[in-house]
C-alpha positions, 0 to 999 in steps of 0.5 A: 913243941917243935918235935909234935909238929916235926912229927907231925910234919913226918906223918903227913909226908908219910902220908903224901908217899908212901900212901899215895894211890898208885903204891903199891902197899897205900893202903897197908900205909893207910892203917898205920896211919889214920885212924878207923874213923877218919873224916874227909872233907872232899873238893867241899863235899857237901857230906864228909868220907867217914871211916877208914875203909869207905875212905880206901874205896873212895880212892881207890876209884881215884887213882883208877881213872888215873893210873899214871898220876903223880904229884910234885910237893911244892909246899908243906906247912905244921902249926898244932896239930894240923899239917898242909901241903900243895902239890901239882898233881898230873895223871892220863884220865885212863879209867873210870873217874867221878864216873865218867869214862876215860879219855885219855887226854892228860890233866895238871892242876895243884891241889891241897890237903890238910890234914890234922893229927892226933895221937900220932893218927891222921883223924881228920882231912881236907883236900881242895883241887879245882874239879871244874878246871879239871873238868876242862882238861878232860874236855867234858866241859867247856871253859 
């Protein structure tokens, strides 16, 4: 059991590092690590984003909004077929983000990612960060 947990944790960490959207080869990493019909639950949205290509398009648009964004790994926990990690993300809003024109402001928030892994691939993905906090830091909504 420990070896499966270690393999899942290693896969998740590779996704977090090599699959980070500012890396030049992030799409290749996604091709290797994700199932073609991966299901992505982004910030408790009512409908998930389904499929590898749809998720690549969505992810690319997020990173275009914050091209200098980076994250610092804080915690990683693996159990069964799931791996969860918490990071601190920081970046400057210099491109369009979720339909919002650039503000030039910086943000720093904590986030959580939970990955379900089956057959050596990510088959389901949950991501949560406080988008209200992001919007407040960008000056788009008042505190």
